[in-house]
N, C-alpha and C positions, 0 to 999 in steps of 0.2 A: 472316254479318253484312254488311249493305250497306256499300259503301265508295264514297266519291266517286271518280270516274274521275281527277280531278286535284285532290288535296287542297289546300284553300285555307288560307292563313295566317289566324289568328284576327283578326277585324276590329278596327280601331282604334275605341275607345269615345269617345263625345262626352259630356261632362258638362254642356254648356251648356243651361240651362233653356229658352231660346227654341227649341230643336230638339225639345222634348218635346211630345207630344200632350196632350190633356186627360186628366189622370190619373183623373178621375172615370169615364172609360169603362172602367176596370179594376174588376171586381167587388170585388176586395180593398180598394179605396180608395173605393168608391162612397158609403159612409156616413161617410167620414172627416171630421174637423173641419178647418176652414181651417188650423189650426196643424199638424195631421198632414200635410195635403197639402203645406204649405210645407216641412216637414222631409223628406218623401218626395222632393220635387223636388231637394233638396240631395244625396240619397243615390243616386238612380237615374242610370244612364248609358244613352244611346241608341246602338244600332248596327244595322247591316244585315248579314244573313247570306245569302250567295248560295245559290240553289237547288242542292241536292245536297251541301251542306257539312254537316259534323257540328257540332252544338252541344256535345254531349258524348257519350261512349260508355259502355257498361256497364262498371263497374269504376272509372271515373274518380271522383276525390274530389268531393264536393258542396261547392263553394266559393261558390256564389251562387244566388240566386233570380232567375228570368226571367219576363217577361210578354210575350205576343205582342201586338204593336201592329197589324201587318198581315201578310198572307201566311198561310202554313200550315206547321206542323211535323208530322212523323210519328214515332211512338214504335214502336220495334222491340225485342221481347224476344228475347234469345239462346236458341237451342235446341241440344241436343246435335248434334255433328257439324259445327259451324260454321255451321249455318243460323240463320235468325231468323224470328220471327213478327210480322207487322204488327199492332199493338194498337189504335192510335187516331190520329186527327188532333187537333192542337192548333190552335185558331183564335183570332182576335183577342179579347183580353180575358182569355185563360186563363193561369194560372200554369204554370210549368215547373220541375220539380226541387224542389218544395216539400217532398215527403215525405222525400227523402234529406237535405235541408238540416236539417229539424227533427230527424230521427233521428240526424244526425251520422254517417251511413253512406255508403259509395260508391253511385253510381247503379246500379240494378239493370237498367235498360234504356238503349238508345241512342236519341238524338233527332237527326233529320236535318231540314234544311229541304227541304220538298217543292216549294217555289217560293221566289223571292226574298222574304225575310221581314225585317220590322223588329221589333226587340225592345227591351225595357228590362231592364237588369241591375242587381241590388242585391247587393253583396258581403255575405258573412256578417256581418262586423262592422257594416256599415251597417244590415242587417236587425235585428240585435240591438239597436242603438241605437233604431231606430224602435219596436219592440215594447215596449221598456222605457219609453220616453217616452209611448207611446200603446197601452196594453194592449188596447183594443178592436180594434186591427188584428189581433192574434193570434186573437181570437175570429172575425173575418171569415175568416181563413185556415183556421181549424179547421173552419168550415162548408164551405169549398171542399174540404178534405181528406175530410170525411165523405161529401160528395156523390160524390167520386171513388171512394171505397171501395165505396159502394153500387152505383155504375155498373159497377165491375169484376166484380161478382157476377152480372150479367145483361148481355144484349146492350146495348151502349151506342151511341147515335147518334153519338157522337164518333168511332167507328171507321168510319163510313160515308163513302165518297167522295161529294162533292157536285158537283164540277166535272168534267165529262166532255168530252174532246176527241173529236169524231166526225171521223175523218180518212178521206177517200175515196182508195182506191188508183188510181182511174180517174176522169177528168173526165166519163165517160159515166154515172156514178152520180148520181142526183138526190138529193143530200145534204140539201137543204132539205126535200124531201118526206119523206124518211126521218126527219129530225129532228122534223117536225111530227107524224108518226105516233106517234113515241115520246112526244112532249109530250102528245098527246091521251090516250094510254094511261096515262101517269103521272098526269094529272089525274083519270082515271077511278078510280084507286086512292088518291086524296086527296093527291097530291103536287103542289106548285106548281113549275112548270118554266118556263124561258125559254130562248130560242135567240139566240145571238150569232154574227154573221158579222164580216167584216173592217171593218165600220163602227165596231167597238169598239176598233180597233187602237191608238188614241192615248189611251185612257182610263188614268187613274192607278190604281195598285194599290188605293187606298182606295175607288175607284168599284167595283172588282170585289168588294171586301170587303162593301160595302153591298148589292150585288146578291145575294151569297150569304146575307146576313142576311134578305133578303126572299123568297128562293126556297129550296125544298128541293133542286132539281136545276138546274144551269146547263149548257147544252149549247153548246159551242164548235164551230163547223163550219168545216172547211177541207179543200181537196184537198192532197195532197202537192205542195209547190211551194217554190221558193226565194224566199219572201216573209217579211217581218217578222211578218205575222199568223200564218203557219204556225209560225214559231219561238216566237211568244208563246203559241200554243195548247199547244205541247209543254211550255213552262215553267209555264204556269198550271194545267194539268190535274192533278186528283187521280188520274185514271185515263184511259188512252187506249184508245179503241175504233177499230180499223181496219176499215173496211167495204170488202170486196173482192168482185169478181165471180168466181163459180166457173168461168165460161166464158172467163176470161183467165188468163194466166200471170204469176207474180210475178217481179220482179227480186229478187235476193238479195245483200245485204240490201235490204229494201224501204225502210226509213227511213234518212235520212242519219245519219252518226255525230254524235251530239251529247251534251251533258251534262245533258239534262233529267232531273229526278229520277224521273219516271215510267218512263223508259227504264232508268236505273241500277237501280231497285228492281224492275224487271220487272212494273210495274203496267200491262201492255198485254194487251188481248184482241183476238181476231180474230172478226169477224162476217162469215161467208161468205154472200153473196147468191146465191140460185138463181132462175133465170127459167124458166118453163115451156117445155119443148121444147129448152132449150139444154144441149148436152152439156158436161160439165166439160172444161176445157182443161188443168187441172193437178189433182193430188190435193190433198185437204184437208191432208195432211201437208206438202206442199211449201209451201203458203201459211202453215201454222202455223210452220214453221221459218224462212221468210223474214221473218215478223213478230217472231220470237223471243217469241211470245205465251205468256202464262200459261194462258189459257183459250181455247176455241174454241166458238163458237155458230153455228148455222145459221139463216138467215132465208129461208124459202121463200115465194115470191110476195110480194104486198103486202097480203095479208089473212090471216086465220087466227090460229092460236095463237101463232106465233113472236113477233109484235110485242108481245103482252101479256106473254109470258114474258121478253123482253128488258127490258121496262119494270119488271117485278117484280125482276129481277136488279139493274137500275140503282138501284132504290129500296131495296134491302136487304130485299125482301119475297118473294124466291124461296123455294120449298119444296123441300128436299132429302129424299129418302127413302133410308134405310139399312136393308138387310136382312141379318140375321146368317146364319151357317151353322148347320146342324143336321140334315143328311141329309134323310130323309123328313119330318121335322118341319117343314122349310121349305115344305112344301105350304101351310102356314097363311098364308104371305105372299100367296098368290093370293087368299084370302078377304079379307085386309086391303086389297089393291089394289082389289078390287071395291067394298068399303065406302067407300074414299076417293073413288072415281069416282062412286058413288051420291050421296055428299055434295057432289059438284062441287068437291072440293078439288083445286087444280092440283098437278101434280108436275113440277118444272122440272129437277131433277138426280136421278140415282139411282146407287146403288153398293151393293156388298155383298161378301160372302165366301162361298166354297164354293157350296153349293146356293142360298144367298141371292143370289149373283151370277148364277146361271142365271135366276132369276125376275126379277132387276133388269134383265138384258139384254132380256128379253121386253118389259118396260115401255119401256126406252130405244129399242127398235125401233118403238114405236108400235102394237104388237099390241093388239087389243081383248080383252075378257074371254073371248069365245068362242074366239078363236085361241089365247090362252094356255092355256085349258083343254084344247083339243084337242091341242096340241103337247106339253104336259107329260104328259098321259095316255098319248100314244103313245110318248113317249121314256122315261118312267120307271115308269108304272103297269102297262101291259099286260104287261111282262116285266121282270124284275130287271135294271137296267142294270149291276149288278156281278156278274152270274151266270156270267161266263166264268172260273170258278175254275181255278187251276192249282197244281201243286206249286211253292211259292214259291221264287224266286231273289232277286228284288228286290221282289216284291209278290205278294199273294194272288190277284190277278186279272191277266189279260193286258191289260185296258184296251181291247180291240178294240171291244167293244160301245159303250162310252162314246165312243170316237173316231168311230164310225159315226154315232151319234145326234147328236153335235155337228155333224158335217159335214152331216147331213140337214137339220137345223133352222136352222143359222146360216150354212151355206155359206161364202162367202168375204167376208162382211161385215167391213169395217174399223171399229174402234171410233170413229175420228174422223168417220165418215160417218153415224153413228146419229142418230136424230131428236133425242134428248136427250143432254146430256153424261152420260157413264157412266164408272165406274171399278170395278175389282175388285182384290183383293189376293192375292198368293201369298207364300210364304216361300222365300227363297233359302238353302238349307242350305249351299251352298258358301261363301257369304260372311257368313252369319248375319244377314241383313237382310230387311226387308219390301220387296217389290217392288210398286209401284202400277202397274197397267196402265191407261193412258189413251189409248193409240194402238196401232195394229197389228191383226193378225188376231184377230177376236173369239173364234173357237172355240179358238185357241191359248191365249188368256188364260184362257178358261173351263176348258180342260183342266188348266191349271196350278192354278187356284184350288180345284179339287175333288179334287186328287190327295192324298188322305190317305195319309201314309207307311205303307207295308206293305199298303195296300188296293189302290191304283192305282200303277203305275210312275210315277216322277217325270218331269217335263219337263226335258230338257237343252237349253239354248239355245246359240246360236252363240258367245256370250261366256262359255261354260263355267259358266253358272249352273245349279244343280240346284233346280228349283222344285217345291214341294209345297204342300199346302193352306194357304191364308192363315189358317185357324183355329188353326194352331200358335202364332202370335204375336198375331193380331188378328182375332178372330172377329166383332167388332161395330165396324167402322171408322168410328165417328161422328167421331173426330178428323180423319180424312182429308176427310170431307164438310165439316166446318167450315172447313177450309183452302180449299175450293173455292168457297165462297160465304158471304155474310154475312146470309142470311135465316133461315128457320125450318128446323129439322131434325126430321124424324119418324123415329123408330127402331123397328124391329120385331125383338124378340129372341126366338128360339125355342130357344136353347141350354138345356141342362140340366146340372146339376153331375155327376150320376152316370151313369145309362144303362148300368149293368153289374150283373150278378147273380151271386152266389157259386155258386148251384146249377148254372150252366152249366159250372163248372170242377171239379165233383166227379165223379171217374171218367169222364173224357171218352172217347169212342170214338176209334178210329183214323180217319185221313182216309178210307180206303177203306170202312170200315164206315159212316161218316157218309154218304158218297156213295151207298152201296148202299141205305140205308134212307130217305134224304131227297132224293137227287138233287142236281143242281147249282143248283136254283133257290132253295134255302134256305141262307142264309149260316151257316157254322159259327161256334161261339163265338169263334174267333180274330178274326173280323171286329169284334165288339164290343170285344175286348181291344185290338186295334190302334187302333180309333177312340178309345177312352178314353185310351190311352197317348199318342196324337198330340196330344190336347187337354188333357192333365192340367195343363199350366201355365197354361191359360186361366182367368182369373177370371170366373166366370159373370156377374157384374154389371158388368164393366168397360165403360165407355162409356155406361152408362145415364144417369148424372147429367148428361151433356152434351147430352141431347136436349131439345127443346122439347115434344115429345109422345112419350111412350113407350107402346108397345103390346106386351103380353106375353100371347099366347094361352094358354089352358088346354090343355096337351098332356101331362098326366102319364102317360097310358097309351099314348103313341105313342113308339116307339124310333126312333133314327136310321136303322135299316135296315128299318123297317116300310113298304116301298114300296107296299103295298096299302091303306094307311090314308088315301088321298087325300081322300075325301069328308068323313071325320071331321075331318081337319086343316084343310081349307079352311073348313068350317063354323065351327070354333073360331076361326080367324083373323078371319072376318067378324064374328062376335059380339063378339070382343074389340075390334075396331076401332070398331064402332058404339058400344060403351060408352065407349071412350076419347074419341071425338069429342064426346061430351056435355060434356067438360071444356074444350073449346076456348074461348079468350078473345081479346079484342082483335082485332087485324088478321087473325090467322089465321082466326078465326070469320067475319069479314066476307068474306074470300076464299072460304070454303067455301060461302057462301050466294049468291055472286054469279053 
């Protein structure tokens, strides 16, 4: 749960009506009678909450109803393990805490000021007096609550950041030019944007609120500097984007120590700029750590796809692709990717589990359809990648073939250097947790995510983690993709519930008889047994309901170990994607035809 770096005492409330704004600006009171407005003015109290301070936390009793006058609040839902999930921004005119107050229950989420915020407070007793005297006010609030409930069931624009601070790590970066490029790209996808420099330094908070009402995205631009404007940008931003040159080295830490909410809640992204012919002076990981960034993006050159991709991410229109595990059935992902590209649908982030992660890595590296086809055929189709069977001690295979093929095709590529943001998941058996791989050596992460227990030896790391296939706990990591962006999520699920046949276990031959009659290229029944055992706890449909577009190829006759079924699986994936794309609606359809 986010915590203020230096907790503030609860502010002193002011009951004086002359300090109150026009109450009609609050939707709850917009249609109120003059008498109701007069009574409301007697009940409300005005106060200011410094950026980074908590209005209330999850579990606190609901003792009052609040309304945002100016500024912005953030709503955070507590998650297991002490973490929290950012849910929504609360902006001027919106009520806060109304559901808990009406239900008479403690708050289920925490609310923090994301910037200096002015609010109105109505105590429970005062609220009860108001609605008893003016029942129509309760109807107004009920409409607001119903709207909130509907929004919570789908992607809500309330959760989108709208004010971005573009901060250059070097004065040699043409920040104004980069901001103009983003503004043009944003307007190209139907978003109104404006750019502000230090000429806006002395504007009042209400002026910024009005600017937000008239624009979808506000870009504040500043270099890192000891200026009032730089500090104002940090305080005012919903999210901070640090633009840095890859051919320079960072200081660590890069930003000064401050209490800005975006820093406290780690709403900071790194955009690493690449110039043709310039060799990197520092690794992407060094920059990533210096910024304490939540996400890393690359901007190569001043033209091409990266500018459009960053604009989509900023506008909440990015497209994330999640590919499930499924052994050889994951070949279908290749057909899906071809169909998405044929439909000109952008892919901005990609992730997956097990064999799905292998295909996702091909996309994140920027390989075209022909290269993906060639590499996957060479690595997995031409000979069984799991064919180096051995009398098992920790696994049925030695894993040498898999290691060699991962090294051949992915070399020493680092995840943080890939063209697209990428992740894959593995399962840490030593600690009983899911591990998300977003940085480090790509082939090491892929080796971990495909290590089905008993089939491949596990990966043991320097911190004594024992990593096996991510499918053991999360075969379709849509939830992880949703944490990485606020755009559209396309999921491709090729898993199946069974994949095991009783006939294989009736009077089975000995190991040596199996090898003598079938050789080492055909997997013995124990392979299916171990695969099914490793994934028995996996709910086949888990994660499907969280996708914006779900693609399920028809693969009934393809087993996880049917490595020769490449053409049939890719064709099924392509056809399933073509059919699913017919259901596209709204902004996602507009992007697919642009």
